[in-house]
C-alpha positions as CSV (number, residue, x, y, z in Angstrom):
1,X,19.3,-16.4,-5.4
2,X,21.2,-18.2,-8.3
3,X,18.0,-20.2,-9.0
4,X,15.9,-17.0,-9.4
5,X,15.2,-15.2,-12.6
6,X,16.6,-11.6,-13.2
7,X,13.1,-10.2,-12.5
8,X,12.7,-12.2,-9.3
9,X,16.1,-11.2,-8.0
10,X,15.3,-7.5,-8.7
11,X,12.1,-7.8,-6.8
12,X,13.8,-9.6,-3.9
13,X,16.4,-6.8,-3.7
14,X,13.7,-4.3,-2.6
15,X,13.4,-6.3,0.6
16,X,17.2,-6.1,1.0
17,X,16.9,-2.3,0.4
18,X,13.9,-1.3,2.5
19,X,14.7,-3.4,5.6
20,X,17.5,-1.0,6.4
21,X,14.8,1.6,7.2
22,X,12.9,-0.8,9.5
23,X,15.8,-1.8,11.6
24,X,17.9,1.3,11.6
25,X,15.3,4.1,11.6
26,X,12.1,2.7,13.0
27,X,13.5,0.3,15.6
28,X,16.7,2.0,16.9
29,X,18.2,5.3,15.7
30,X,15.1,7.4,15.3
31,X,13.5,6.5,18.7
32,X,16.8,7.1,20.5
33,X,17.5,10.4,18.6
34,X,13.9,11.7,19.1
35,X,14.0,10.9,22.8
36,X,17.3,12.8,23.1
37,X,16.3,15.9,21.2
38,X,12.9,16.1,22.9
39,X,14.6,15.8,26.2
40,X,17.0,18.6,25.3
41,X,13.9,20.7,24.5
42,X,12.5,20.1,27.9
43,X,9.9,17.4,27.0
44,X,9.4,14.8,29.7
45,X,10.4,11.2,29.0
46,X,6.8,9.9,29.2
47,X,5.5,12.7,27.0
48,X,8.1,12.1,24.3
49,X,7.3,8.3,24.3
50,X,3.6,9.2,24.0
51,X,4.3,11.6,21.1
52,X,6.3,8.9,19.3
53,X,3.5,6.4,19.8
54,X,1.0,8.9,18.4
55,X,3.2,9.5,15.4
56,X,3.3,5.8,14.6
57,X,-0.4,5.5,15.1
58,X,-1.2,8.4,12.8
59,X,0.9,7.1,9.9
60,X,-0.5,3.6,10.3
61,X,-4.1,4.9,10.4
62,X,-3.7,7.2,7.3
63,X,-2.2,4.5,5.2
64,X,-4.6,1.8,6.4
65,X,-7.5,3.9,5.2
66,X,-5.9,4.9,1.9
67,X,-4.4,1.5,1.0
68,X,-7.4,-0.2,-0.6
69,X,-8.4,2.9,-2.4
70,X,-4.9,3.5,-3.8
71,X,-4.6,-0.2,-4.5
72,X,-7.8,-0.3,-6.5
73,X,-6.7,2.7,-8.6
74,X,-3.2,1.1,-9.1
75,X,-4.9,-2.0,-10.6
76,X,-5.2,0.0,-13.9
77,X,-2.4,-0.9,-16.2
78,X,0.6,1.3,-15.8
79,X,-0.4,2.7,-12.4
80,X,1.2,0.2,-10.0
81,X,4.8,1.2,-10.8
82,X,3.9,4.9,-10.5
83,X,2.3,4.5,-7.1
84,X,5.3,2.4,-5.9
85,X,7.8,5.1,-7.1
86,X,5.8,7.9,-5.4
87,X,5.8,6.2,-2.0
88,X,9.3,4.9,-2.3
89,X,10.5,8.3,-3.3
90,X,8.6,10.0,-0.5
91,X,10.2,7.6,2.0
92,X,13.7,8.0,0.8
93,X,13.6,11.8,0.5
94,X,12.1,12.4,3.9
95,X,14.5,9.9,5.5
96,X,17.4,11.9,4.1
97,X,15.7,15.2,5.2
98,X,15.7,13.9,8.8
99,X,19.4,14.7,8.8
100,X,19.0,18.4,8.2
101,X,16.3,19.3,10.7
102,X,17.7,21.3,13.6
103,X,17.6,19.3,16.8
104,X,15.4,21.9,18.6
105,X,12.6,21.4,16.0
106,X,11.5,18.1,17.5
107,X,7.9,18.5,16.3
108,X,9.1,18.9,12.7
109,X,11.3,15.9,13.2
110,X,8.2,13.9,14.2
111,X,6.2,15.1,11.2
112,X,9.0,14.1,8.8
113,X,9.2,10.7,10.5
114,X,5.4,10.2,10.0
115,X,5.9,10.9,6.2
116,X,8.9,8.5,6.0
117,X,6.8,5.8,7.7
118,X,3.9,6.4,5.2
119,X,6.4,6.2,2.3
120,X,7.9,3.0,3.6
121,X,4.6,1.2,4.3
122,X,3.0,2.5,1.1
123,X,5.8,1.3,-1.1
124,X,5.6,-2.1,0.6
125,X,1.9,-2.4,-0.2
126,X,2.6,-2.1,-4.0
127,X,5.8,-4.1,-3.7
128,X,3.9,-7.0,-2.2
129,X,1.3,-6.8,-5.0
130,X,4.1,-7.0,-7.6
131,X,4.7,-10.6,-6.6
132,X,2.0,-11.8,-9.0
133,X,3.8,-10.0,-11.8
134,X,7.4,-11.2,-11.2
135,X,6.8,-15.0,-10.9
136,X,4.5,-17.9,-11.4
137,X,2.2,-19.3,-8.8
138,X,4.3,-22.4,-8.1
139,X,7.4,-20.2,-7.4
140,X,5.7,-17.6,-5.2
141,X,6.7,-19.3,-1.9
142,X,10.4,-19.5,-3.0
143,X,10.5,-15.9,-4.2
144,X,8.7,-14.4,-1.2
145,X,10.8,-16.3,1.4
146,X,13.9,-15.2,-0.5
147,X,12.7,-11.6,-0.1
148,X,12.3,-11.9,3.7
149,X,15.5,-13.8,4.1
150,X,17.7,-11.4,2.2
151,X,15.9,-8.5,3.9
152,X,17.2,-9.8,7.2
153,X,20.8,-9.7,6.0
154,X,20.4,-6.5,4.1
155,X,19.1,-4.7,7.2
156,X,22.1,-5.7,9.4
157,X,24.8,-4.2,7.2
158,X,23.7,-0.5,7.4
159,X,22.5,-1.2,11.0
160,X,26.0,-2.3,12.1
161,X,27.6,0.7,10.3
162,X,25.1,3.2,11.9
163,X,25.4,1.8,15.3
164,X,29.2,1.8,15.0
165,X,29.1,5.5,14.1
166,X,26.8,6.3,17.1
167,X,29.0,4.2,19.5
168,X,32.2,5.8,18.4
169,X,30.6,9.3,18.8
170,X,29.6,8.4,22.3
171,X,33.1,7.1,23.2
172,X,34.8,10.1,21.6
173,X,36.5,7.9,19.0
174,X,34.9,10.1,16.4
175,X,34.9,13.9,17.0
176,X,31.2,14.2,16.4
177,X,28.1,14.6,18.6
178,X,25.3,12.1,19.1
179,X,23.1,14.4,17.0
180,X,25.6,14.4,14.1
181,X,26.0,10.6,14.3
182,X,22.3,10.1,14.2
183,X,21.9,12.4,11.2
184,X,24.7,10.6,9.4
185,X,22.8,7.4,10.1
186,X,19.7,8.8,8.4
187,X,21.7,9.6,5.3
188,X,23.3,6.1,5.2
189,X,19.9,4.5,5.4
190,X,18.4,6.6,2.7
191,X,21.3,5.9,0.3
192,X,21.2,2.2,1.0
193,X,17.5,2.2,0.4
194,X,17.9,4.1,-2.9
195,X,20.8,2.3,-4.4
196,X,19.4,-1.2,-3.9
197,X,16.0,-0.3,-5.2
198,X,17.5,0.5,-8.7
199,X,17.1,-3.2,-9.8
200,X,13.4,-3.1,-8.9
201,X,12.9,0.2,-10.8
202,X,14.7,-1.2,-13.9
203,X,13.5,-4.8,-14.2
204,X,10.1,-5.1,-12.5
205,X,7.0,-4.2,-14.5
206,X,3.3,-4.5,-14.1
207,X,2.0,-7.4,-16.2
208,X,-1.5,-8.0,-14.9
209,X,-4.1,-5.3,-14.5
210,X,-7.3,-3.9,-15.9
211,X,-7.6,-1.5,-18.9
212,X,-7.8,2.2,-18.1
213,X,-11.2,3.9,-18.2
214,X,-12.6,7.3,-17.6
215,X,-13.1,8.6,-14.1
216,X,-10.6,6.0,-12.5
217,X,-11.1,7.3,-8.9
218,X,-15.0,7.0,-9.0
219,X,-14.8,3.6,-10.7
220,X,-12.2,2.4,-8.1
221,X,-14.7,3.1,-5.3
222,X,-17.3,1.2,-7.3
223,X,-15.0,-1.7,-7.7
224,X,-14.3,-1.9,-4.0
225,X,-18.1,-2.0,-3.4
226,X,-18.4,-4.7,-6.0
227,X,-15.7,-6.8,-4.3
228,X,-17.6,-6.7,-1.0
229,X,-20.9,-7.3,-2.7
230,X,-19.5,-10.4,-4.4
231,X,-17.4,-11.5,-1.4
232,X,-18.6,-15.1,-1.8
233,X,-16.5,-15.3,-5.0
234,X,-13.4,-14.4,-3.0
235,X,-14.3,-16.2,0.3
236,X,-10.9,-17.9,0.4
237,X,-9.0,-14.6,0.3
238,X,-11.1,-13.0,3.0
239,X,-11.1,-16.1,5.2
240,X,-7.3,-16.0,5.0
241,X,-7.3,-12.3,5.9
242,X,-9.3,-13.1,9.0
243,X,-6.9,-15.9,10.0
244,X,-3.9,-13.6,9.2
245,X,-5.4,-10.8,11.3
246,X,-5.2,-13.0,14.4
247,X,-1.9,-14.8,14.1
248,X,0.0,-11.8,12.7
249,X,-1.2,-9.8,15.6
250,X,0.6,-12.3,17.9
251,X,3.7,-12.2,15.7
252,X,3.9,-8.4,15.6
253,X,3.2,-8.1,19.4
254,X,6.1,-10.4,20.3
255,X,8.4,-8.4,18.0
256,X,7.3,-5.0,19.4
257,X,7.2,-6.1,23.0
258,X,10.5,-8.0,22.9
259,X,12.7,-5.1,23.9
260,X,10.4,-4.0,26.8
261,X,10.2,-7.7,27.9
262,X,13.9,-8.0,28.0
263,X,14.3,-4.7,29.8
264,X,11.9,-5.8,32.5
265,X,14.1,-8.9,33.0
266,X,17.0,-6.6,33.7
267,X,18.9,-7.2,30.4
268,X,21.0,-4.1,29.5
269,X,20.4,-2.1,26.3
270,X,23.7,-3.2,24.6
271,X,22.8,-6.9,25.1
272,X,19.3,-6.3,23.7
273,X,20.7,-4.8,20.6
274,X,23.2,-7.7,20.2
275,X,20.3,-10.2,20.6
276,X,18.3,-8.2,18.0
277,X,21.3,-8.4,15.5
278,X,21.9,-12.1,16.1
279,X,18.2,-12.8,15.6
280,X,18.4,-11.3,12.1
281,X,21.2,-13.7,11.1
282,X,19.2,-16.7,12.5
283,X,16.1,-15.6,10.6
284,X,17.9,-15.6,7.3
285,X,18.5,-19.3,6.7
286,X,15.2,-20.3,8.4
287,X,13.2,-18.0,6.0
288,X,14.8,-19.8,3.1
289,X,14.1,-23.2,4.8
290,X,10.4,-22.4,5.0
291,X,10.4,-21.6,1.3
292,X,12.2,-24.9,0.5
293,X,9.9,-27.0,2.7
294,X,6.8,-25.3,1.2
295,X,7.7,-26.9,-2.1
296,X,7.4,-30.3,-0.6
297,X,4.7,-29.9,2.0
298,X,2.7,-27.0,0.6
299,X,2.6,-23.4,1.9
300,X,-0.4,-23.9,4.1
301,X,1.2,-26.8,5.9
302,X,4.2,-24.6,6.7
303,X,1.9,-21.8,7.9
304,X,0.6,-24.3,10.5
305,X,4.2,-25.1,11.4
306,X,5.0,-21.4,12.0
307,X,1.8,-20.9,14.0
308,X,2.6,-24.0,16.1
309,X,6.2,-22.7,16.7
310,X,4.8,-19.4,18.0
311,X,2.4,-21.3,20.3
312,X,5.4,-23.1,21.7
313,X,7.2,-19.7,22.0
314,X,4.3,-18.3,24.1
315,X,4.5,-21.4,26.4
316,X,8.3,-21.1,26.7
317,X,8.0,-17.3,27.5
318,X,5.8,-18.2,30.5
319,X,8.7,-20.0,32.1
320,X,11.4,-17.4,31.3
321,X,13.7,-16.6,34.2
322,X,17.2,-15.8,33.0
323,X,19.1,-14.0,30.3
324,X,20.0,-17.3,28.7
325,X,16.3,-18.1,28.5
326,X,15.7,-14.8,26.7
327,X,18.5,-15.6,24.2
328,X,16.8,-19.0,23.5
329,X,13.4,-17.3,23.1
330,X,14.8,-14.8,20.6
331,X,16.5,-17.5,18.6
332,X,13.2,-19.4,18.5
333,X,11.4,-16.3,17.2
334,X,14.1,-16.0,14.5
335,X,13.4,-19.6,13.3
336,X,9.8,-18.8,12.3
337,X,9.3,-15.0,12.1
338,X,10.4,-14.5,8.5
339,X,9.0,-17.8,7.2
340,X,5.6,-17.2,8.6
341,X,5.4,-13.6,7.2
342,X,6.8,-14.6,3.8
343,X,4.5,-17.5,3.2
344,X,1.5,-15.4,4.3
345,X,2.4,-13.0,1.6
346,X,2.8,-15.6,-1.1
347,X,-0.2,-17.7,0.0
348,X,-2.4,-14.6,-0.2
349,X,-1.0,-13.8,-3.7
350,X,-2.2,-17.2,-4.9
351,X,-5.7,-16.6,-3.6
352,X,-6.4,-13.3,-5.2
353,X,-7.2,-12.5,-8.9
354,X,-4.0,-11.2,-10.5
355,X,-5.7,-8.3,-12.2
356,X,-6.9,-6.9,-8.9
357,X,-3.9,-7.8,-6.8
358,X,-3.4,-4.1,-5.7
359,X,-6.9,-3.8,-4.4
360,X,-6.6,-7.1,-2.4
361,X,-3.2,-6.2,-1.1
362,X,-4.7,-2.9,0.1
363,X,-7.0,-5.0,2.3
364,X,-4.0,-7.2,3.3
365,X,-2.3,-4.0,4.4
366,X,-5.4,-3.0,6.5
367,X,-5.6,-6.3,8.3
368,X,-1.8,-6.3,8.9
369,X,-1.9,-2.7,10.3
370,X,-4.9,-3.1,12.5
371,X,-3.7,-6.4,13.7
372,X,-1.3,-4.6,16.0
373,X,-4.1,-3.6,18.4
374,X,-5.3,-6.6,20.3
375,X,-2.0,-8.2,21.2
376,X,-0.3,-5.3,22.9
377,X,-3.5,-4.5,24.8
378,X,-3.8,-8.2,26.0
379,X,-0.2,-8.3,27.1
380,X,-0.6,-5.0,29.0
381,X,-3.9,-5.9,30.7
382,X,-2.8,-9.4,31.7
383,X,0.6,-8.1,32.9
384,X,-1.1,-5.4,35.1
385,X,-3.6,-7.8,36.5
386,X,-1.2,-10.6,37.3
387,X,2.0,-8.5,37.9
388,X,4.0,-10.8,35.6
389,X,4.9,-10.0,32.0
390,X,5.4,-13.7,31.4
391,X,1.6,-14.2,31.8
392,X,1.0,-11.4,29.3
393,X,3.1,-13.0,26.6
394,X,1.5,-16.4,27.4
395,X,-2.0,-14.9,26.7
396,X,-1.0,-14.4,23.1
397,X,-1.4,-18.1,22.6
398,X,-5.2,-17.3,22.1
399,X,-4.5,-15.3,19.0
400,X,-2.4,-18.1,17.4
401,X,-5.0,-20.7,18.2
402,X,-7.8,-18.6,16.7
403,X,-5.7,-17.8,13.6
404,X,-4.9,-21.5,13.1
405,X,-8.5,-22.6,13.4
406,X,-9.7,-20.0,10.9
407,X,-6.9,-21.0,8.6
408,X,-8.3,-24.6,8.4
409,X,-11.3,-23.0,6.5
410,X,-9.0,-21.5,3.8
411,X,-8.7,-23.6,0.6
412,X,-5.5,-25.4,-0.1
413,X,-3.3,-24.4,-3.1
414,X,-5.0,-26.7,-5.5
415,X,-8.4,-24.9,-5.2
416,X,-7.0,-21.3,-5.3
417,X,-8.4,-18.8,-7.7
């Protein structure tokens, strides 16, 4: 971080700030709390899981549809920061409000969670697009990987605090219920997210954009159509999105299915949470390492390294038998997860015209969101047919191979727009 400028550091700090929401709310506390309160209200376990899945799908679908439209409008000078603040504010406010909803109003809890998820994802769309404003093209890999790396560490601090509160409430060390402990966790997450976003709000400004004009909404739709009509002028960016669609589907599937995979192997919940925490710490230095190596070997080369590592992970998963094997698999994921995601973000930033970065990151968001469809379906289908989850994870190798092959058609950095 010492080698980054003030503006770059302030941008990186938003990864540190918002990652608390991903790990604490999305991954652990909210699902556990919702399952508990829904069960108390008489909702069956399978039904509550389905409702939570529907909530995630609804928030993803809404934002995926709106992202390119909002992004195109935000390309007008002065709009990008406003859109970022709107979604960031929405995410923080409704995360805090999760703490005051009575536990018996489980439907309202789910509605508020959908709004928090939209706020989080929406803010990240504009946050990613700010990369072209905070640094130069040759520094994008370094800055982007710093964001992911510090995000991993930033997420662990409130996560440890929140899990400690929940654990002590369960063991009667603290005289509070599980409901109260969960609600306290929501407040801690919202405060962490708010406080560490202040540098972003103060120091990061939109530099690139197009001049404002009358009827911005109508003209934004026309610009989207113009982009597709002249897609040959942006072929590198759209080829990258196609490659990204396949390999990031594999990455996201491994992340989302990891807990279920470990549970099927008989690993207890506490151990799974410990493995998740250790993986975050492993991912930190390796994300930085990817950024450092990209300076010497180019970002595209390191994307191939990350894809190759995931191909090896799929092969290793096929032979998984013991808890030790699962630990090794998780650490392997940690070595490349952040690096591959961070370099994908920075590589795409180099391919798009800076004045239209929001529009293109809207498409980036769509491809990232809808990429979470094929992988889980493949794992589920292959697992059901063969009776072994190992085979399901192994099938993901197809997505990484296709993504890698399409990536060969994407221009190297020296020919970027």
